[in-house]
C-alpha positions as a Markdown table, in Angstrom:
| # | Residue | x | y | z |
|---|---|---|---|---|
| 1 | Met | 6.7 | 26.6 | -9.8 |
| 2 | Phe | 4.4 | 27.7 | -7.4 |
| 3 | Ala | 5.7 | 30.0 | -4.6 |
| 4 | Arg | 5.7 | 29.7 | -1.0 |
| 5 | Gly | 2.5 | 32.1 | -1.4 |
| 6 | Ala | -1.4 | 32.4 | 0.1 |
| 7 | Arg | -3.1 | 32.0 | -3.6 |
| 8 | Ser | -0.2 | 28.5 | -4.5 |
| 9 | Val | -2.7 | 26.3 | -3.5 |
| 10 | Gly | -5.7 | 27.2 | -6.0 |
| 11 | Lys | -2.9 | 28.5 | -8.8 |
| 12 | Ala | -1.8 | 24.8 | -8.9 |
| 13 | Arg | -5.3 | 23.6 | -7.8 |
| 14 | Asp | -6.0 | 25.0 | -11.5 |
| 15 | Phe | -3.1 | 24.4 | -13.0 |
| 16 | Val | -4.0 | 20.8 | -12.1 |
| 17 | Ala | -7.8 | 20.9 | -13.8 |
| 18 | Ala | -6.8 | 22.9 | -16.9 |
| 19 | Ala | -4.2 | 20.3 | -17.8 |
| 20 | Val | -6.3 | 17.1 | -18.0 |
| 21 | Cys | -10.4 | 16.2 | -18.4 |
| 22 | Ala | -10.9 | 13.7 | -16.1 |
| 23 | Gly | -14.8 | 14.1 | -15.8 |
| 24 | Asp | -16.3 | 11.9 | -12.6 |
| 25 | Arg | -12.9 | 11.9 | -10.8 |
| 26 | Ala | -11.6 | 15.7 | -11.0 |
| 27 | Asp | -13.0 | 16.7 | -7.8 |
| 28 | Asp | -11.3 | 13.9 | -6.3 |
| 29 | Ile | -7.7 | 15.1 | -8.3 |
| 30 | Arg | -9.1 | 19.2 | -7.5 |
| 31 | Val | -9.6 | 17.6 | -3.0 |
| 32 | Cys | -6.0 | 15.7 | -3.3 |
| 33 | Val | -3.9 | 18.8 | -5.4 |
| 34 | Ser | -5.1 | 21.1 | -3.1 |
| 35 | Glu | -4.1 | 19.4 | 0.4 |
| 36 | Leu | -0.2 | 18.2 | -1.4 |
| 37 | Ala | -0.4 | 21.5 | -2.4 |
| 38 | Thr | -1.1 | 22.8 | 1.0 |
| 39 | Asn | 1.5 | 20.6 | 2.8 |
| 40 | Ala | 4.7 | 21.7 | 0.3 |
| 41 | Arg | 3.1 | 25.2 | 0.6 |
| 42 | Arg | 4.0 | 24.5 | 4.3 |
| 43 | His | 7.0 | 22.3 | 4.6 |
| 44 | Thr | 8.4 | 25.2 | 1.4 |
| 45 | Pro | 11.6 | 26.6 | 3.0 |
| 46 | Ala | 11.5 | 30.5 | 2.7 |
| 47 | Gly | 12.7 | 31.3 | -0.5 |
| 48 | His | 11.7 | 28.0 | -2.2 |
| 49 | Arg | 9.2 | 26.9 | -4.1 |
| 50 | Phe | 7.3 | 23.8 | -5.0 |
| 51 | Leu | 6.6 | 22.2 | -8.3 |
| 52 | Val | 3.3 | 20.5 | -9.1 |
| 53 | Arg | 3.5 | 18.0 | -12.2 |
| 54 | Val | 0.7 | 16.2 | -14.1 |
| 55 | Leu | 1.1 | 13.2 | -16.6 |
| 56 | Ala | -2.4 | 12.4 | -18.5 |
| 57 | Gln | -2.3 | 9.2 | -19.8 |
| 58 | Glu | -6.3 | 7.7 | -21.3 |
| 59 | His | -7.7 | 6.4 | -17.9 |
| 60 | Leu | -4.5 | 7.3 | -15.4 |
| 61 | Val | -3.7 | 11.2 | -13.8 |
| 62 | His | -0.3 | 10.6 | -12.2 |
| 63 | Val | 0.4 | 13.4 | -10.2 |
| 64 | Glu | 3.7 | 14.6 | -9.1 |
| 65 | Val | 4.4 | 17.6 | -5.9 |
| 66 | His | 7.2 | 18.3 | -5.7 |
| 67 | Asp | 9.1 | 20.9 | -2.5 |
| 68 | Ala | 12.7 | 21.4 | -0.5 |
| 69 | Gly | 11.1 | 20.6 | 3.1 |
| 70 | Gly | 12.2 | 18.2 | 5.0 |
| 71 | Gly | 10.2 | 15.2 | 7.1 |
| 72 | Glu | 8.7 | 11.9 | 5.6 |
| 73 | Pro | 4.6 | 12.7 | 4.6 |
| 74 | Arg | 2.6 | 10.3 | 6.5 |
| 75 | Val | -1.3 | 10.0 | 7.2 |
| 76 | Cys | -2.3 | 11.2 | 10.8 |
| 77 | Thr | -5.0 | 10.3 | 12.8 |
| 78 | Pro | -6.4 | 14.1 | 14.2 |
| 79 | Ala | -8.5 | 14.6 | 17.2 |
| 80 | Asp | -12.1 | 16.0 | 16.2 |
| 81 | Thr | -11.0 | 19.7 | 17.7 |
| 82 | Asp | -7.7 | 19.4 | 15.3 |
| 83 | Asp | -8.2 | 21.9 | 12.7 |
| 84 | Arg | -5.2 | 20.2 | 10.3 |
| 85 | Gly | -3.9 | 16.9 | 10.1 |
| 86 | Arg | -6.4 | 15.2 | 7.6 |
| 87 | Gly | -4.6 | 16.6 | 4.3 |
| 88 | Leu | -3.5 | 12.7 | 3.3 |
| 89 | Leu | -6.3 | 10.7 | 5.2 |
| 90 | Leu | -8.2 | 12.6 | 2.4 |
| 91 | Val | -5.2 | 12.1 | -0.1 |
| 92 | Ala | -4.9 | 7.9 | 0.5 |
| 93 | Ala | -9.3 | 8.3 | 0.6 |
| 94 | Leu | -9.8 | 9.5 | -2.5 |
| 95 | Ala | -6.8 | 8.5 | -5.0 |
| 96 | Asp | -6.3 | 5.4 | -6.3 |
| 97 | Asp | -2.9 | 5.5 | -4.8 |
| 98 | Trp | -0.9 | 7.9 | -3.7 |
| 99 | Gly | 3.0 | 7.3 | -1.8 |
| 100 | Thr | 6.2 | 9.5 | -1.7 |
| 101 | Ala | 9.8 | 9.4 | -3.4 |
| 102 | Asp | 13.1 | 10.8 | -3.2 |
| 103 | Arg | 14.1 | 13.6 | -5.4 |
| 104 | Asp | 17.0 | 15.1 | -6.8 |
| 105 | Gly | 18.1 | 18.2 | -3.7 |
| 106 | Pro | 16.8 | 18.7 | -0.9 |
| 107 | Gly | 12.8 | 16.9 | -0.1 |
| 108 | Lys | 10.6 | 15.2 | -1.7 |
| 109 | Val | 7.9 | 14.2 | -3.8 |
| 110 | Val | 4.4 | 13.5 | -2.5 |
| 111 | Trp | 2.4 | 12.1 | -5.6 |
| 112 | Ala | -1.7 | 10.4 | -6.2 |
| 113 | Ala | -2.8 | 8.2 | -9.1 |
| 114 | Phe | -6.3 | 8.7 | -9.7 |
| 115 | Lys | -7.3 | 5.8 | -13.0 |
| 116 | Leu | -10.1 | 6.9 | -15.4 |
| 117 | Ser | -12.9 | 4.5 | -16.4 |
| 118 | Gly | -13.8 | 6.7 | -19.9 |
| 119 | Gly | -10.1 | 8.1 | -20.6 |
| 120 | Leu | -9.1 | 11.5 | -20.9 |
């Protein structure tokens, strides 16, 4: 569980990096965790935390970010001058698959999956 604070995105990224050795996919995973955690931090209501879960198998890493915020995440098409709106665009480009799911209680889960060629 991560607080809604400014340092939480880096802590979430470091947590996932420490949990899996993903070889050539490590950078993709770190970027996607940063983007998903940033969105969770932004959309988590005050007084709530967000959860990052990692499921690692030999040839697959599945990352979930749970938050209590409302809304349905969607890929945006930001203008060149926009200073945000690219997070899920990056996740869609870097992950092998991604999506959203309902969760028990308020909020949602946004997940990303990464295939590993060499295994863990």
